[in-house]
C-alpha positions as CSV (number, residue, x, y, z in Angstrom):
1,M,5.1,-53.1,-9.6
2,T,5.6,-49.5,-10.7
3,T,5.3,-46.8,-8.1
4,R,3.4,-43.9,-9.6
5,I,4.1,-40.4,-8.4
6,A,1.9,-37.4,-9.2
7,I,3.2,-33.8,-8.8
8,L,0.3,-31.4,-8.8
9,D,-0.4,-27.8,-9.7
10,D,3.0,-27.0,-11.4
11,Y,1.6,-23.9,-12.9
12,L,5.0,-22.5,-13.9
13,G,6.5,-25.7,-15.2
14,V,9.4,-25.8,-12.8
15,A,8.9,-29.1,-10.9
16,R,11.0,-31.4,-13.1
17,S,14.0,-29.0,-13.2
18,S,13.8,-28.3,-9.5
19,A,14.8,-31.7,-8.2
20,A,16.7,-34.8,-9.5
21,W,13.6,-37.0,-10.0
22,D,15.7,-39.2,-12.3
23,T,17.5,-40.5,-9.1
24,L,14.4,-42.3,-8.0
25,P,14.5,-46.1,-8.5
26,A,13.8,-47.4,-12.0
27,D,10.4,-48.7,-11.0
28,C,9.1,-45.2,-10.2
29,E,7.1,-43.2,-12.7
30,V,6.6,-39.4,-12.3
31,D,3.7,-37.5,-13.8
32,V,3.6,-33.7,-13.5
33,F,0.3,-31.8,-13.8
34,D,0.7,-28.2,-14.9
35,H,-2.9,-27.3,-14.3
36,H,-5.4,-27.4,-11.5
37,L,-7.2,-30.7,-11.6
38,G,-10.6,-29.2,-10.5
39,D,-13.2,-30.4,-8.1
40,D,-13.2,-33.4,-5.8
41,E,-14.5,-35.7,-8.5
42,A,-11.8,-34.7,-11.0
43,V,-9.1,-35.1,-8.3
44,V,-10.3,-38.6,-7.5
45,T,-10.6,-39.6,-11.2
46,T,-7.1,-38.3,-12.0
47,L,-5.3,-39.6,-9.0
48,A,-6.9,-43.0,-8.6
49,A,-3.9,-44.8,-10.1
50,F,-1.2,-43.0,-8.1
51,D,0.7,-44.3,-5.0
52,V,2.3,-40.9,-4.1
53,V,1.1,-37.4,-4.5
54,V,3.2,-34.2,-4.2
55,A,1.0,-31.3,-3.5
56,M,2.1,-27.6,-3.8
57,R,0.9,-26.0,-0.6
58,E,-2.9,-25.8,-0.4
59,R,-3.6,-25.6,-4.2
60,T,-5.5,-28.9,-4.2
61,P,-7.6,-29.8,-1.1
62,F,-7.6,-33.4,0.2
63,P,-10.7,-33.7,2.4
64,R,-11.9,-37.0,3.7
65,A,-14.3,-37.3,0.7
66,V,-11.3,-37.4,-1.6
67,L,-8.8,-39.5,0.5
68,S,-11.4,-42.2,1.2
69,R,-11.7,-42.7,-2.6
70,L,-7.9,-43.0,-3.3
71,P,-7.2,-46.6,-1.9
72,R,-3.9,-46.8,-3.8
73,L,-2.5,-43.5,-2.2
74,K,0.0,-44.3,0.5
75,L,2.2,-41.1,0.6
76,L,1.1,-37.5,0.4
77,V,3.8,-34.9,0.4
78,T,3.0,-31.3,0.8
79,T,5.4,-28.4,0.3
80,G,5.5,-26.6,3.7
81,M,5.3,-28.2,7.1
82,R,1.6,-27.4,7.5
83,N,-1.3,-27.8,5.0
84,L,-4.8,-27.0,6.3
85,A,-6.3,-28.4,3.1
86,I,-5.3,-32.0,4.1
87,D,-7.7,-33.8,6.4
88,M,-5.0,-35.3,8.7
89,D,-7.5,-37.5,10.6
90,A,-8.7,-39.0,7.4
91,A,-5.1,-39.6,6.2
92,R,-4.4,-41.5,9.4
93,D,-7.6,-43.5,9.1
94,H,-6.7,-44.6,5.6
95,G,-3.0,-45.4,6.3
96,I,-1.7,-42.5,4.3
97,T,1.7,-41.0,5.4
98,V,1.8,-37.2,5.2
99,C,5.2,-35.5,4.9
100,G,6.2,-31.9,4.5
101,T,9.1,-29.8,3.4
102,R,10.7,-26.5,4.3
103,T,9.9,-23.3,2.4
104,T,11.3,-19.8,2.5
105,G,10.2,-17.8,5.5
106,Y,10.3,-14.3,3.9
107,A,8.6,-14.4,0.5
108,A,5.1,-13.7,1.7
109,F,6.1,-10.6,3.8
110,E,8.0,-9.3,0.8
111,H,4.9,-9.7,-1.4
112,T,2.8,-7.9,1.2
113,W,5.1,-4.9,0.8
114,A,4.9,-5.2,-3.0
115,M,1.1,-4.9,-2.6
116,I,1.2,-2.0,-0.2
117,L,3.6,0.0,-2.4
118,G,1.8,-1.0,-5.5
119,L,-1.4,0.4,-4.1
120,A,0.1,3.5,-2.6
121,K,2.0,4.4,-5.8
122,N,-0.6,3.1,-8.3
123,I,2.0,1.0,-10.0
124,G,-0.5,-1.2,-11.9
125,R,-2.5,1.7,-13.3
126,E,0.5,3.8,-14.1
127,D,2.2,0.9,-15.9
128,A,-0.9,0.1,-17.9
129,A,-1.3,3.8,-18.8
130,M,2.3,4.1,-19.9
131,H,2.0,1.1,-22.2
132,A,-1.1,2.7,-23.6
133,G,0.7,5.9,-24.5
134,K,-0.6,7.9,-21.6
135,W,1.1,9.9,-18.9
136,Q,0.2,10.3,-15.2
137,V,-3.3,9.0,-14.5
138,A,-3.5,8.6,-10.7
139,L,-2.6,10.6,-7.6
140,N,-0.2,8.6,-5.4
141,V,0.1,8.7,-1.6
142,G,3.2,8.8,0.6
143,L,3.7,6.3,3.5
144,R,5.7,8.4,6.0
145,G,3.4,9.5,8.8
146,R,0.5,7.2,7.8
147,T,-0.8,4.4,9.9
148,L,-0.2,0.7,9.1
149,G,-2.5,-1.7,10.8
150,V,-1.2,-5.3,11.1
151,I,-3.7,-8.0,11.9
152,G,-1.6,-10.9,13.3
153,L,1.9,-10.1,14.7
154,G,3.5,-13.5,14.2
155,K,6.5,-14.4,12.0
156,L,5.2,-12.7,8.9
157,G,3.2,-9.9,10.5
158,S,6.2,-8.8,12.6
159,Q,8.4,-8.6,9.5
160,V,5.8,-6.5,7.8
161,A,5.5,-4.3,10.9
162,R,9.3,-3.6,11.0
163,I,9.4,-2.5,7.4
164,G,6.5,-0.1,8.2
165,L,8.5,1.4,11.0
166,A,11.5,1.8,8.6
167,F,9.2,3.8,6.3
168,G,8.4,6.1,9.1
169,M,4.8,4.9,9.6
170,R,2.9,4.6,12.8
171,V,2.4,0.8,13.2
172,I,-0.5,-0.6,15.2
173,A,-1.4,-4.3,15.6
174,W,-4.2,-6.6,16.8
175,S,-5.0,-10.2,17.0
176,H,-7.0,-12.4,19.4
177,N,-4.0,-13.5,21.3
178,L,-1.7,-10.5,20.9
179,T,-0.1,-9.3,24.2
180,A,1.2,-5.9,25.0
181,E,4.6,-7.5,25.6
182,R,4.7,-9.0,22.1
183,A,3.7,-5.6,20.6
184,T,6.5,-3.9,22.5
185,E,9.0,-6.5,21.4
186,V,8.3,-5.7,17.8
187,G,8.2,-2.0,18.5
188,V,4.5,-1.4,17.6
189,E,1.4,-0.3,19.5
190,R,-1.2,-2.9,20.5
191,V,-4.8,-1.7,19.9
192,D,-8.2,-3.3,19.7
193,K,-9.6,-4.4,16.4
194,E,-12.1,-1.5,16.1
195,T,-9.3,1.0,16.6
196,L,-7.0,-0.6,14.1
197,L,-9.7,-0.6,11.4
198,A,-10.8,3.0,12.1
199,E,-7.3,4.5,12.3
200,S,-5.3,2.6,9.7
201,D,-4.5,3.9,6.2
202,F,-3.4,0.4,5.2
203,V,-4.7,-2.8,6.9
204,T,-2.8,-6.0,6.3
205,I,-3.8,-9.5,7.3
206,H,-1.4,-12.2,8.6
207,L,-3.4,-14.9,10.3
208,I,-3.9,-18.6,9.9
209,L,-7.3,-19.6,8.6
210,G,-9.4,-21.1,11.3
211,D,-12.7,-20.9,13.1
212,R,-11.9,-17.5,14.7
213,S,-10.4,-15.9,11.6
214,R,-12.9,-17.1,8.9
215,G,-15.0,-14.1,7.9
216,L,-13.1,-11.9,10.4
217,I,-13.3,-9.0,8.0
218,G,-16.9,-8.5,6.9
219,A,-19.3,-5.7,6.1
220,D,-19.2,-4.2,9.6
221,E,-15.4,-4.2,9.7
222,L,-15.1,-2.7,6.2
223,A,-17.5,0.0,7.3
224,R,-15.2,1.0,10.1
225,M,-12.3,1.7,7.7
226,K,-11.5,5.1,6.3
227,P,-12.7,5.9,2.8
228,G,-9.1,6.4,1.8
229,A,-7.8,3.2,3.3
230,Y,-6.5,0.1,1.6
231,L,-6.9,-3.6,2.6
232,V,-4.2,-6.1,1.8
233,N,-4.7,-9.9,2.2
234,T,-1.8,-12.3,1.5
235,S,-2.9,-14.8,4.1
236,R,-6.1,-16.8,3.1
237,G,-9.1,-15.6,1.1
238,P,-11.9,-16.7,3.5
239,I,-10.6,-14.5,6.2
240,V,-12.3,-11.7,4.3
241,D,-16.0,-11.8,3.2
242,E,-15.6,-11.6,-0.5
243,K,-19.0,-10.3,-1.3
244,A,-18.7,-7.6,1.4
245,L,-15.4,-6.5,0.0
246,V,-16.6,-6.4,-3.6
247,D,-19.5,-4.2,-2.5
248,A,-17.2,-1.9,-0.5
249,L,-14.8,-1.5,-3.5
250,R,-17.6,-1.0,-6.0
251,E,-19.1,1.7,-3.9
252,R,-15.7,3.3,-3.2
253,R,-16.2,3.0,0.6
254,I,-12.6,2.1,0.8
255,A,-9.9,3.2,-1.6
256,G,-8.7,-0.2,-2.8
257,A,-7.5,-3.7,-2.0
258,G,-4.4,-5.8,-2.7
259,L,-5.3,-9.4,-2.9
260,D,-3.2,-12.5,-3.4
261,V,-5.6,-15.1,-2.0
262,F,-9.2,-15.9,-2.7
263,D,-12.1,-18.1,-1.6
264,V,-11.8,-20.2,-4.8
265,E,-8.4,-20.7,-6.4
266,P,-7.5,-20.3,-9.2
267,L,-9.8,-17.3,-9.3
268,P,-12.6,-17.8,-11.8
269,A,-12.2,-15.7,-14.9
270,D,-15.6,-14.0,-14.4
271,H,-15.0,-13.1,-10.7
272,P,-16.1,-9.5,-9.9
273,F,-12.6,-8.7,-8.5
274,R,-11.2,-8.9,-12.0
275,A,-13.5,-6.1,-13.2
276,L,-12.7,-3.6,-10.5
277,D,-10.2,-0.8,-11.2
278,N,-9.3,-0.4,-7.5
279,T,-7.9,-3.9,-6.9
280,L,-4.3,-5.1,-7.2
281,L,-4.5,-8.8,-7.9
282,T,-1.9,-11.6,-7.9
283,G,-2.6,-15.3,-8.1
284,H,-1.5,-16.6,-4.7
285,T,2.1,-15.9,-5.6
286,G,3.1,-14.5,-2.2
287,Y,5.3,-17.6,-1.5
288,V,6.2,-18.2,-5.2
289,V,9.9,-17.2,-5.5
290,A,12.6,-18.9,-7.5
291,E,14.3,-20.0,-4.3
292,V,11.4,-22.0,-3.0
293,F,11.2,-24.6,-5.7
294,P,14.6,-26.4,-5.4
295,L,14.2,-26.4,-1.6
296,A,10.6,-27.7,-1.5
297,Y,10.8,-30.2,-4.4
298,G,14.3,-31.3,-3.3
299,E,13.0,-32.2,0.1
300,A,9.9,-33.7,-1.4
301,L,12.2,-36.0,-3.4
302,E,14.0,-36.9,-0.1
303,N,10.7,-37.7,1.5
304,I,9.7,-40.1,-1.3
305,K,13.1,-41.9,-1.1
306,G,12.8,-42.2,2.6
307,W,9.3,-43.6,2.4
308,L,10.4,-46.1,-0.3
309,G,13.2,-47.2,2.0
310,G,10.8,-47.7,4.9
311,K,12.0,-44.6,6.8
312,P,9.7,-41.7,5.9
313,T,11.1,-38.2,6.7
314,R,9.5,-35.0,7.9
315,V,6.3,-36.7,8.8
316,I,3.5,-34.3,9.7
317,G,1.1,-35.2,12.5
């Protein structure tokens, strides 16, 4: 019997060239989907005939309502060693093995700084103006002496903070569990959330999405920010109340936002963010660097081979 393998959300068309899929046994068949499948019903309809699914991070959710309707699915591989879009309890209940892979540990923090610099220096607007035959359309700001507020001082947040210090910025940080000792270790100042929002020229978010972080930045929090301040989110969209942020940006209550993550992904073509001239937008590409694909897909292939041989590797949960 043929083992059917689906590789999902290969937007850039790099999955096939990133791993030696032809080294799988002859009775394996690999299908690559270069587009987002859509809602739960579309996912179930498309994947009903597959034994193995390789998911690219959290691009396609796998809640219980989906997993319970995929009786043939026995192995779900996610790039990364954590995927909050997979209902792990449901996977166990339905006998689905979930495996992960390594990814790069630096791409997202680099992308954060691309966002911060892009906003401060108006890179998007100036580039568009130059291509339209114009010259100097926006007033930039310097970073030295300004305040960078880091929400979440973990692996990524601490890397972001250290670059801020290198730019000569004052760096302050807050999270629910942040200790003064951790802040001192990174070389930054621990403050409360209200102080961070009120004093920062750039606020950048580096938290895992969960009950405490969902909707963490809403209308009240945005109202505390300076009119000239910028918000950067490369973590997860639902940490910020999208409607509140759209309103704040439209009314120029903050200077702008750099966003790589959204409530619904891919971002709908008619979303209000796309019509605002004070947003810098990328399509959840913070982790999307050339180096990640051979690593992630290579280990996904290893996981599949291990599972086929009865010895699954990098099992999550």
